[in-house]
C-alpha positions as CSV (number, residue, x, y, z in Angstrom):
1,X,56.3,50.2,96.6
2,X,56.1,52.1,93.2
3,X,59.0,54.5,94.1
4,X,56.8,57.6,94.4
5,X,57.3,59.6,97.6
6,X,53.9,60.2,99.2
7,X,55.0,60.1,102.8
8,X,57.8,61.5,104.9
9,X,59.2,60.5,108.3
10,X,59.3,63.6,110.6
11,X,61.6,61.8,113.0
12,X,64.3,59.2,112.3
13,X,66.2,57.3,115.0
14,X,70.0,57.4,114.8
15,X,72.2,55.8,117.4
16,X,69.3,55.4,119.8
17,X,68.3,59.1,119.6
18,X,65.3,60.7,117.8
19,X,66.5,63.1,115.1
20,X,64.0,65.5,113.4
21,X,63.9,65.5,109.6
22,X,64.7,68.8,107.8
23,X,61.0,69.8,107.6
24,X,60.4,69.2,111.3
25,X,63.7,70.7,112.3
26,X,62.7,73.9,110.5
27,X,59.4,74.0,112.3
28,X,61.0,73.5,115.7
29,X,63.8,76.1,114.9
30,X,61.2,78.7,114.0
31,X,59.0,78.2,117.1
32,X,59.1,81.1,119.4
33,X,59.1,78.9,122.5
34,X,60.2,75.3,123.2
35,X,57.8,72.7,121.7
36,X,57.0,69.5,123.4
37,X,57.2,66.5,121.2
38,X,55.4,63.2,121.7
39,X,54.7,60.4,119.3
40,X,51.5,58.4,119.8
41,X,50.0,55.5,117.9
42,X,48.4,57.6,115.2
43,X,49.5,61.2,116.1
44,X,52.7,63.2,116.5
45,X,51.9,66.0,119.0
46,X,54.1,69.1,118.6
47,X,52.9,71.6,121.2
48,X,49.5,72.7,120.0
49,X,50.0,71.1,116.5
50,X,48.8,67.6,115.9
51,X,50.1,65.7,112.9
52,X,48.5,62.4,111.8
53,X,51.1,59.6,111.3
54,X,50.8,56.0,110.0
55,X,51.8,52.9,111.9
56,X,55.4,53.5,111.0
57,X,55.4,57.1,112.1
58,X,55.3,58.5,108.6
59,X,53.2,61.4,107.4
60,X,51.1,61.3,104.3
61,X,52.0,64.6,102.6
62,X,49.4,67.0,101.3
63,X,51.2,68.2,98.2
64,X,50.2,71.8,97.1
65,X,51.2,71.5,93.5
66,X,54.3,71.6,91.3
67,X,57.7,72.7,92.6
68,X,57.0,76.3,91.7
69,X,54.5,76.5,94.6
70,X,57.4,77.2,96.9
71,X,59.1,79.8,94.6
72,X,62.5,78.1,94.0
73,X,65.5,80.4,93.5
74,X,68.7,79.2,91.9
75,X,72.0,79.5,93.8
76,X,73.3,81.4,90.7
77,X,70.6,84.0,91.1
78,X,71.5,84.4,94.8
79,X,75.3,84.8,94.0
80,X,74.5,87.2,91.2
81,X,72.3,89.2,93.5
82,X,75.1,89.4,96.1
83,X,77.5,90.7,93.5
84,X,74.9,93.2,92.3
85,X,74.4,94.5,95.9
86,X,78.2,94.8,96.4
87,X,78.4,96.9,93.2
88,X,75.5,99.1,94.3
89,X,73.1,97.8,91.7
90,X,69.6,96.5,92.1
91,X,69.7,92.8,92.9
92,X,68.1,90.2,90.7
93,X,66.6,88.7,93.9
94,X,65.9,91.1,96.7
95,X,66.9,90.1,100.2
96,X,63.4,91.1,101.3
97,X,62.1,88.2,99.3
98,X,63.3,86.0,102.1
99,X,62.1,88.1,105.0
100,X,59.8,86.1,107.4
101,X,60.2,83.0,105.2
102,X,61.4,79.5,105.7
103,X,64.3,78.9,103.3
104,X,65.5,75.4,102.3
105,X,68.7,74.8,100.4
106,X,68.7,71.8,98.1
107,X,70.0,70.4,94.9
108,X,67.9,69.8,91.7
109,X,70.5,68.5,89.2
110,X,69.8,64.9,88.3
111,X,73.4,63.9,88.5
112,X,73.5,64.8,92.2
113,X,71.0,62.0,92.9
114,X,68.6,64.0,95.0
115,X,65.7,63.8,92.6
116,X,62.6,61.9,93.6
117,X,59.2,61.0,92.0
118,X,56.2,62.5,93.8
119,X,52.5,62.6,93.0
120,X,53.0,66.1,91.4
121,X,56.1,65.3,89.3
122,X,58.3,62.4,88.3
123,X,61.4,64.7,88.7
124,X,61.2,66.5,92.1
125,X,64.1,67.8,94.1
126,X,64.3,66.0,97.5
127,X,64.2,69.3,99.4
128,X,60.7,69.8,98.0
129,X,59.5,66.9,100.1
130,X,60.9,68.5,103.3
131,X,59.3,71.9,102.4
132,X,56.0,70.1,101.9
133,X,56.3,68.5,105.3
134,X,56.9,71.9,106.9
135,X,54.0,73.3,105.0
136,X,51.7,70.5,106.3
137,X,53.0,71.1,109.8
138,X,52.2,74.8,109.6
139,X,48.8,74.4,108.0
140,X,48.0,71.3,110.1
141,X,46.5,69.6,107.1
142,X,48.6,66.5,106.4
143,X,46.6,63.6,105.0
144,X,45.4,60.6,107.0
145,X,45.0,57.0,106.1
146,X,41.3,55.8,105.9
147,X,40.9,53.0,108.4
148,X,40.7,49.6,106.6
149,X,37.2,48.8,107.6
150,X,35.8,52.2,106.3
151,X,37.8,51.8,103.1
152,X,36.4,48.3,102.5
153,X,32.8,49.4,103.3
154,X,33.2,52.4,100.9
155,X,34.6,50.3,98.1
156,X,31.9,47.6,98.5
157,X,29.2,50.3,98.5
158,X,30.5,52.0,95.4
159,X,30.9,48.6,93.7
160,X,27.4,47.6,94.4
161,X,26.0,50.9,93.3
162,X,28.0,50.8,90.1
163,X,26.8,47.2,89.4
164,X,23.2,48.1,90.2
165,X,23.4,51.2,87.9
166,X,24.9,49.2,85.1
167,X,22.3,46.4,85.4
168,X,19.5,48.9,85.7
169,X,20.5,51.0,82.7
170,X,18.5,50.1,79.6
171,X,19.7,52.6,77.1
172,X,23.2,53.6,75.9
173,X,23.1,57.1,77.3
174,X,22.1,55.6,80.7
175,X,25.2,53.3,80.6
176,X,27.3,56.3,79.7
177,X,26.0,58.3,82.7
178,X,26.7,55.3,85.0
179,X,30.2,54.7,83.7
180,X,31.0,58.4,83.7
181,X,29.6,59.2,87.1
182,X,31.2,56.5,89.2
183,X,34.9,57.5,88.5
184,X,34.0,61.1,89.2
185,X,32.2,60.1,92.4
186,X,35.2,57.9,93.5
187,X,37.6,60.8,92.9
188,X,35.4,63.2,94.9
189,X,35.1,60.8,97.8
190,X,38.9,60.4,97.8
191,X,39.5,64.2,98.3
């Protein structure tokens, strides 16, 4: 609702047929053997890989960090390297840099309208979202929604503990400890 991309849909439906997104398509294309695909209520089963999905079939992405995590290379550097190889010079980007790698091609110029806000940056090329989905598929570590009941119980417990700590604190340093500890505890529990 805030315009920040935290989820990705591994499968979209077009004209009645399931079409894999770019991240899932790269995963399927790189598989050594055919991969069976089945979508359950809370899981997308891809052969031996299991990916948690929300009720709409979306995946909560586990972002690794800024865009540089995936070593972006500009199209200009690739073209320059191709010319250097043709001239017999050492290329700026060695072709070996792409050996045994998944390579995504995308645009990052704001005028091309493929820039999105993500939890790691307000200006993220859309292709980064697809690369993150592939990364989560390979590592099998996409995030999962906490069931509503557990979330409510955890929130109520933390709230009662914070209120109890604040009411029980008699000195200023005790209040500081309570108000400093609970945000940290909340953040640790959210990991």
